[in-house]
N, C-alpha and C positions, 0 to 999 in steps of 0.2 A: 220530714218532718216527724215532730214529736209534738205530743199533748199531753200536759201534765206529769212528762217527766218518762212519760213509758215510751217505749221502742216503738218503731211502724210498726210491728206486725198486731199491735194490740189496736190498732186502728181501724175502723171500716171507712172505708172512702165507697161513694158512688157516683153515679151520674144519671141524672133521670130515674134515679130506683134501681140500676142495676150495678152492681157490686162490680168495683177496677181490681179488688185485691186479688192475688195468686193464690188459686185453692189450695196447694202445697203450703207455701210457705206464708201465706196470707199478707206476705208484704204488698206494696204498690211501686211499679215499675213506672216510676215517671219519664224516665229515658222513653217508653214505649208511645207514650203520648204527648208527641210533640205540638207545642200550640193549641192544646186544649183550652187554655184560658181564654183565649180568642173568640171562643164560640158558647163561655160561659155566662148567663146572664145574673144568676141569683149564687149565692154560698153560704151555708148553715154550716155552723161548727157549733155541736154539740159535745159538750165534756160529762165527764162520767161513766161508770158501767150500768149497763142492761138497759140500753136505748135505742140497741140496735134488732133492725128486723130480719138482719142478713147472718145470725149465727155469733156466736160466742166471742168472737175475734175482737169486739169492742170494749174491751176494759178501758182503755183510755179514752176512749169517745169516740165520736162517728162525725165525718166531714161529708155532707151532701151538697153534690152541685146540679144545678137545673141548667139547661141550655137556653139561650136567648129565643123570647119568643119570637115564631114566626112572621115574618113581616107582610102587613095585608097591602103594599103599596110597591110597585116595582123600583129595584133601587140597585146599589151595589157600591163597592168600594176597594180598592187597593191600597197598598201600604209598601213600603221599599226602607230597608233599614240596614246603618251599617254601623259598624263598632271596632273596637280595637281587635287585636289577631287576626285582622279579616273577618269577622263574625257579620253573618249577612242573614236578611231576613225579606222575603217576597210572599207577599199575601194576596188573596182576589177572594173576593166574597161576592154573590149576586143572588138578588131574588127576585121571583117572578112577579110578586106582587099575586092579588086574590085572581083565579082565573077561573071563568066561567061560574062566578058568584060562592064557588066552594073549595076550589083546589090553590092549595100554593106551594110552591119548591124553594128550596135555599140550598147553594151550595158554596163550597169554601176549598180552595186549594193553598197550600201552606210548602213552602221551602226555606229552612233554615241550616246553615253551614257555616263551620269555624275552622279554623286550623289550630284551635288550642293554644294556650297559653304555657302547656308543658309538652314536652316531645310526645310525639302519636298520640295527641289529644285531639286531633281532627274527627269533626265531626259531617255527617248529611244525612239530614232528615229532610222526610217529605212526607206530607199527609193530606187527607180530605176529610170533609162532613160534607155530609148530604142526609138534607130532610124534607120530608113532604108531610103536610098537613090536610085535612078536610075539614071545612068549617059548615055548623048546618043550624042555625039560628042560636041557641045556647049552649051546644056541643061541638068541643076540639077534640079530634085526632090526630094524633102527630103518629109521626116513626122515623127513627134516626138510624144513621149506618156512619161510621166514623173508621181512618184504617189508617195504619201509618208504616213506613218503612224507613226504621233508622238502619242507617248504616256507618260503622266507624270506618273513615276514612285507611287504610292502611299506610304505613311511614312511607314506602315505595310513591302512593300515589299522590302522596304531601307534596305540595309545591313548596320547591327550595329554592334560594335565592343562589344564583351564581357567580361567581366571581371571575372579572376577564381582566388580565392584563394585558395595554394594547403596546405595540412596538413603539419607540421612541417617535420616531419619522410618519408613522398610519395610525389608519383609526380601526385594521381590521385588528381584532384580537390575536394576539398570539398564543395563550395557554387560558382555559376557562378551566376553574375547578367549582366544585360544590360542596360548600361548606360540611364538614361533619358534625352530626347532630346528636351522635348516640355516644357520648362520652361518660354520661353517668354507668359505673359499673353496677354489675348484676348480682346481687346476692344469693344463692340459692341455701 
């Protein structure tokens, strides 16, 4: 992501006021936050220097995201998506609604997987987000926890199509071979 032509290390990115920037490089590794967008309720983009409350890294600007408001009614949703290159996404979200007149809980589980469109580009992403809130008159206190477990699938784990040649008279395969997918030369 670039803003005003500056590189990503010059942007300040926050979720609910907590910085997502790496303390060493000041980059944001979006790969480590799969399906964050499903939990975001609003995004505010501010361009220009000097607007950050989280350090001097916001020369290009700031991106402030807030998670969706906690639900006061019981409910939930589920979604399944499928695309090219065996890309798939499964997500489940459930909300407890208001319990005891004060407490509410939200939970979201997501899995995103893909074989990738390039060799050794497979991915397997799992994430969760948990939020708890307390309502008392005009005061709302909330706490959220999210984590992800990104994992790139190794080339040996990636599913490969097998070519089978059957005999002329029967349906039993005579020879099965796995096509070679690593024909790209490696230059060091």
